[in-house]
N, C-alpha and C positions, 0 to 999 in steps of 0.2 A: 504493500500500500504506500509506504513511504520510502521508496527506492528510486534513485536517479538512474537513467540509462548511462552506459559507460561514456558516451560522447559528452554528456554534461560535465562529468567529473574531469574529463580531459580538457574541456573548455575552461573550467575553473583553474586547473593546474597550469594550463598555458598562460592564462591571464596573470596568475601569481608569479610565474617565472619571468614573463615579460615585464611585469611591474617591478620585480626585484632588480632585473638587469638595468632598466632605464631609470630607476631611482638611485642606484649605486653611485653614479657620477656626482650626485649632489652631496654625497657624504665626504668626498675627498677635499672639497673646498677649492680655493684659488690661491695661486702663488704670484708674487710680483714679477712682472715681465717687462721687456722692452720691445716695442714694435717699430720696425723700419719700413717705411713706405716711400715710393718714388714721388718726387714733385714734378719732374719734367716728363713729358710724354715720350720723348726719345729714349729715356732711361728706363729699363724694364726691371722688374723684380724676378729674378731667376736663380738658378743654382750657383751662378758666379757670385751674386750678391750674398747668398747664403754662406758660401765658402769664405768670402771676404770678412763677413761679420764673425764667423767662427774663428778664423785665424787672428783677427784683432783681439778677441777675448782671450785666446790662448796665449798670445804674445804678452798681454797685460797680466796674465796669471789669474784671470777671473774664471771661476768654475760656474757652469750653468747646469740646470737640471733638465735640459731638453731644449732642442731648437726645432722649429717647424717653419715650413715655407708653403705659401699658396700663391695664387696669381696676383694678389694685392700687397702682400707684406711678408717679411721675415720676422718671426717672433722667438725671443729667447726667454726661458723661464729661469728664475733665480730663487735661492733659498730664503732671502730676507730683503727688506726694503733698502738697507744700506748698500748691499751688493748691487741691487737694481740701479740705484742712482749712480754709483760708481761706473757701472757698465754703460749706462746711458751716456755719460760724459765722454768715456773712451771711444765709443762707437761714433758719437757726434763729431769728435775731432778727426777721426779716421776717414769718415765718409764725406764730411763737409769742411775741408781745410779752409775754405773761404766762406765765412758765415753770410756774407752779403750776396753770394751766388751759390746758395745751397742747392744740392741735387736731391736730398732725401729729407723726409720728416722722421725724426727719431723721437718717439714719444713713450712716456711711461704708461703701462697698461697692466691688466691682470689676466692671468691665463689659468685654465683648469688644471688641477693636478691628476686628473683621471689617467689611469694606465692606458697604454696603447691598445691592448686587446679590447677594452671597452669602446674606445674611440673608433676602432675598426668596425664595430657593430653599429656605428652611428649613435651610440649611447652617449649623449652629451648632457651636461648639466643645464638646468633651466636658466634663462637669463635673469639677472637681478637688476632691479631698477636703481636709479641714482641714490635713493634713500637707503638702500641696503648694500650697495657695492661701492659707493663713493664715485666721484667723477667731477665733471665741470658742468655748470649751468650758466647759460647766457640768455639775456633778454635783449632782443634786437629791435631797434626803432627803424621802421621803413620810411624813407623820405618820399612822401607822396607828391610833394611839389617837384621833386626831382623826376618822378615818373611822368608827370604832366609836361615838364620841360623837355624831356627826352622824346615824348610823343609829338610835341610841337616841332621840334627840330626835324624829326622824320617826316612830318606832314609838309614842312616847308620844301623838303627835297621832292616829295611826291607832287606838290603843286607845280614846281618848276618843270618836271617831266611832263605832267599832264597838259599844262598850258602850251608847252612846245609841241606836243603831239596834236593839239587842237588848233595849232597855228594862231594862237592868241599872243600878241606882243605885249610884254609888260616891262616896266622900268626898274624892276627889282623886288625881291621878297625878303623881308627882314623880320626877325622875331624881337618884339619889344615886351619883355617880362612874360605875361601870360596871354599874349595875343600875337597874331601875325599881321604884318602890314604889307599889302600888295599894291604897288604903284603902277599907274597906267598913264599914257600920254594924252588920251582923249576919252570922252564919255562912251564912245562906241566900243572901244577896246575893253573898257571897264564892264560894260553891259555883257559883252561876250564872255569875259572872264567870270562874271557873277553867275551866268547861266551854267558855264562849264564846271565851276567849283561846286555849285549847288547839286548838280547831277552826280559828280564824282566823289564828293566828300560830304555825305549827309550828316557827319558828326560836327560840322562847323556851322557856327552862327555868324552870318555875314552882315556887315553894316557899311553903307556907303558914306564917304566923306570927301571933302575937298581940302587939299593942302597946297595952297599957292596955285601954281600952274599944273600940279599933278592931281589926277583923279585917283582916289585911294579906296581900297577895300580893306576893312579890318575884319579879321576872322578870329573868333574865340571858340573854344570847345563848349558844346552844350552841356548842361549840368548832368544829364543822364550819361553822356559820353565820358565825362570826368569820373563819375562813379564807377563806370565799367572799367576804365583804364586803371583806376586805383585797386579795384578788386583783382584784376588780372595781374597787376604788379606784385601784390603780396602772394598770390598763388604761384606765379612764376618764380619768385624768390624762394619759396618753400621747395618747389620742384628742383631748382638749381642746387640748393643746399643738400637736399636728399641725394641727388646724383653725385655730388662731389664727395660727401661723407661716405656714402655706400661704396663708391668706387675705391675709396681709400681703405675700406675694410674696418672702419671704426665700429666697435661692438654696440649693437642695439641702440642706435640713436633715437631720440625722441625729438621730432621737429613738428611743431604745430602752431597755428595762429592763435594769438591772444588779443582780443579786442579787434579794433578796426585796422590798426596799423602797426602791430607788434608781432614778433615771432619768438617763441620759446625754443631754445635748442639745449638738449641735455645729452651729454656724452658719458654714459656710465663707464667706469673703469679707467678713463683718461684722467690722470692727475696733473698733467702739465698744461697749465692755462695758456702759456705762450704758444705751445705747439697746437693746442686746440684752436686758437685764433688763426694760426697759420692755415690749418685745415679749412676753416670757415671762409678764409679769404681767397682760397683757390678757385678761380673761375677762368675760363678760357673763351676767347672770342676770335672770330675770323676777320681778317682784313685783306682786301684785294688792293694791291698797288702796282704801279707800272715800274719795270726795271729800267734803270738808266743804262741802256745798252752801249751808248757811245763811250761813256767813262769806264764802264765795266770792262771794255776791251783795251783800255789804255794801261799798260803795266805800271807806268810811273804814278798815275793817279791811284791805282789799286794799292801800290806799296804805301803811299801816304795814308790811304783810308784804313789799311790794316794797322797802322800806328795810331789810329784814333783821330785822323784828320781827313774825313771824307769831304767831298765838295758840298757846298751850301745846298740845302734842300734834299740831301740824300742821307741814307744810313747804310752802314757796312754790315753785310750778313754773309754767312757761309751756308751753302745748301747742305742737305743731308749727304749728298754725294761728295762733299768736301770742296766744291767749286765756290770761290768767293764771288760776290756780286754786289753791286750798289742798287739800292731800292729807293725810289722817290718817297719822300715823307707824306706826300699828298695821298690820302685814303680815298679811293674811288668807290668802294663798297665795303660795308661792314656786316658782321654776323647778325645784326639786328634784322636784316632782310632774309635771314635763313629760317625756313619753316621746318626742315627735317634734314637729318644726316644719317645715312645708313652705310655700313660697310658692304663691299661687293667686289666685283672683278671687272677689269677692262675687257670689253668684248673682243678687242683686236689682239692685244698682247697677253691677255689672261693674267695680268698682274693684279695684285691686290689694289683696291681703289676705294675711295669714299664718294658716294653719290649724294649730291646736295640738291635740295629743292628750295628755290627762292620764291618770295611772294611776288605779287604782280609788279610792284614798284621796283623791286630788286631785279626782276627779269628784264624790265625795260632798261634799267641802268646798265646791266651786264650786256645787253644786246647792243646798246650804243657804244660802250667801251670797246667791245670786240670788233664792231664794224669800223670804228675810227682808228684802230691800232693793229690792223692785219699785218703780220710779219714781225711784230714786236713781241717782246717777252712780258709776261704778266706774272708777278709774284703773289702767291697765296701764302699768307702768314698766319700762324697761330700765336696769338698774344696771350701769355699766361703770366700772372703776377708782374705785370708791367714790362715783361721782356718778350721779345718776338723771336720766332723761329720760322724760317722759310721752309714750308713743307715741300713745295714744288714751284718751279718757275718755267712753265711751258711757253712755247711760241704760239701765238694766236694764228691759227691757220685760216680760219674763216669766221664769219659772224655767227655767234651762238645765241639763239633765242629759245623761247619756251620755258625758261626758268629751271631747266634741268642741267646741272653742271657736275662734271666728274673731275676729281683731283686724284692724282697718283704720282708716283715718283719713288721707286725703290722701297716701297713699304711692304712689310710682312702682313699677313692677315690679322695678326694680333695688333699690330700698330694701327692698321686701318680701323679695327673695331674700337681701339682706344681713342683715336682721333675723332671718330664719329660720336663716341660717348661725350667727349669734351665739348664738341660743338653743339650737341643736343642739350647738354647742361647749360652751355652758353654763358653770357654775362648776366649780371643781375638786372632785372627790369627796372629797379629803382635802387638808389644808394641806401645803405644801411649803416647804422652805428650801434655799438654795444653800449647800452645804458645801464646794464646791471650784469655783473659776473660774480659767480660764487663757486668755490671749490669745496666739495665735501670729501673729507679724507676717508680712506678705507677703514680706519679705526672706528670712526663714528658709524659707518655702515655695518661693521662687525658687531658693534654694540646693539644696533637696531635688530640685526639678525638674532642675536642672543636673546633679547627681550621678546621678540616674536616667537622664537622657538620655545622659550620658557613658558610663555603664556599658553601656547598650544599644548605643551607637555602637561602643565598643571591641570588644564581643563580636561585633557584626555584621561589623566590619572583619576580625577574626581569622578568622571563618568564611569570609569572602569570599576572603581570601588563601589559606587552606588549600584551599578547593574549586578555585580557579583554578589553583593549582600542581599539585594532585593529579589533577584530572579535566579540565584544559585547557578546551576549548570547552564541554563538558558541565558543567564546574564553573561556568563563567561563566553558562550558562543557569540553573543551580541558584540562583546568586546573584540573577539577575533575578527568578526565581520567588519567592525569599525576600523580595526588596524588595516584590513585589506582595502577598505575604502580610502584610507589615507595613502597607502602604498600606490594604489592605482591612480589616484589624483595627482600625486607628485610625478609619477611616471608619464602620465598624459601631458602634463605641463612641460616636462623635459622633451618628450617626443615632438610636441608642437613648437618647441623652442619659444614658449611664451615668456613674457617678462614678469617676474614676481616683484611686487612692491609691498610696502607696509599694508595698504588696503587689501592686497592679495592674501597676506597672512591672516588678516581679520576675516576674510572670506573663508579661509581654510577652517578657522575656529568655528565659524557659523555653520559650515558644512558638517562638521562633526556633531554639532547639536542637532541639526536637521536629520542626519543619518540615523542617530540613535532613536529619534522619534519613531521611525519606521519599525525598529525592533521592539520598542515599547508597545506600539499598537499590536504587533504580531503576538508578543508574549501575553498581553492582556486579553487578546481574543482567545488564545489557547486556554488561559485560565478560566475564562467565562464558559468555554465549551466544557471544560472539566467539571465546573460547578453544576452545569446542566445535566451531568451524568453521562456524557459521551465518553467512550473509551479513549485511552491516551493516544493511540494511533490515529483514530478519527479526529481527535481534538487537534492534533498537529496539522492534519490535512485541512480541516475547516479553518483553523486559525490563520494559516498562510493564505488560503484562497479568499476568505472573506475580508481579511485586512488589506488585501492587494488593491481593491478598488479605492479605499480611502487613501492609501499611500500614493497611488497614481494621481488622484485628484489634487492632493496637497502639493505634490512635486511638480505637476503641470502648471499650476497657478504660480508657484515660485519660479519656474522656468520662464514663464511669460514675463514676469517682472524683471528677471535677469536679462532676458533678451532686449527688453525696452531700455535698460541701462546700457547694454552693449551697443545698441543702435544709436541712441541719442546722447549718450554720455561721452566724455572725453577724459584723457589723462588718467588720473588715479581711479576715477569712476569706472572706466572701461576695464582697468586692471582688476578691480573688485568683481566686475560682472563676468569676466572670462573665467575666473576661478570658481565663482558661484555657479555658473551654468555647467561647467565640467563636473563640479562636486555633486550636483543633483543627479547627473547621469551615473557617476560611479557609486553614489549612495543607493540608488535603485538596484544596481547590480549586486552590490555587496549585501544589502539588507534582505533582499528577497532570494537571490540565487545562491550566494555563498553561504549565508546562514542556514538556508534550507538544506544545502548539501551536507554541512557539518551535522545538522540534526539527523538527517537520514543515515549518515555513517554511524552515529552513536545509537540511535533508537530504531532505525528502519528495519534492521535484520532480526529484531526480537519478536517472536510470534506471540508470546504471552507476556506483554508489557503491563505491569500492575500499576505503576505510577510514574510520574514525571517530576524531575527536580526543577521546579519552576516557581518556588516560593510558597507562600502560605495559601494553600488551596485544600479544601475538603475533598480529597480524591475518593472516587467510588470504583 
């Protein structure tokens, strides 16, 4: 009557083993570590860098507890914080001999102590939030006026192209604070310009004016357009920060909007505020400039340029192939006109390439440039941290229209993917400044973990004592089921790589209380059946079956509330909701399936069962 089929016991055993395996990494804790990442696109993180870091530490006599390399970083683990800081300084000096022209980010971090065999099973510890792990916290203020100014500058360039395409003559377009001034020689030209701008730029509010002999149009952004631009600016900045930080491999970043014009950035595990700022400041944008071919072919001029004395209006660069060239300072097209960048291959040479898509204004500008400079070279530069790198400098063979551009030039597929990522991340849509910064040390995080662990342990112990005293053997079974629930919950959080915060620990404690409620309902239902004169075996069956409906109803309503918090909440609220929802699922399994399995093992095989050890009941 009370026996499970073999597959159910195997299911419970498999769940217990998986739960144990994926919970284990959380018991090893974390060790101080140093993380090395590349700043420059052309410099890759590979086994050569791994060997270089390892040799540097060996030469300095610094022992590490393990080194790891992935596509984003090299990480070395150390026994204590003092050795970590010493190693960081040694690696910094070795990899960045010139601090003003650094090639790598060397940052303090934390790394799991899990053994390799667990890591090979992808059994990783759950992420810990800033309040538990320590790290850095920034509050960034987005300059919304800067976003509007940037849009007006771009609009001014669009208007010049559009009026030229429409054959509308104007006497100049200038930006005066928050408006654009378009001058015309006569009223007829102004009227044509007014009609063309109204049709092509619906976001602009136009006003006609007279300025001496000039007929003028003033254009300002409509209020709804300003709001839309500001909303886009903060979203674009968040996307940019996500791309940059994720690409650098910083652990579990939290990047979210706060209010109308602020962004919160939290980097758990990173203790070096200066390096964190360096990471946040990394953005790349594209610039298209013309090559000064005449001077680039003059050896005497190039010798002077290599010594830091290039001709006026030019800059000295060296291509990836090692060929030096002079590039004009005038920027003819920027990455602001870029809508997408994807890695791919050249259809003719089959070399790795990056395929760019320009917006309509950018496509027009690029078409004009290529039409007017056939036979000349055009340099495509990647500007990163204020320093430029010539990706390629191809000869313009023919006019290129349609807004589809391909750049290549001795790139590997990995380099093409990295360049595309940098260009997609792009420059910030609006300037930002840090108005608040805070560093939370790992010692404070460890103290928070200890307090959270102690509160959960004491709560669990109190529940175990109560259940054992009040329900005897069935109470102990409930405690085992509760332990299983905790094991499975932590394993799930680890498997999903969820981020645990202090509110998450509170949710774990709440889950324990809710999970034991289900066992109390089952035990009380069994006792009620026994009081009604039902046989012990029938009481067990009836107790579990009749209590299940009540347990399901209560957990479904709690799950609905948890899902609402998950969907509409943010930050710590979402962290609480994730643990709460997962805890409901694990408590249902442990309270109903696991506890019933244990009861069946103890009592299910007894044909003549006289009584149950379930507390004070008048058995019959």
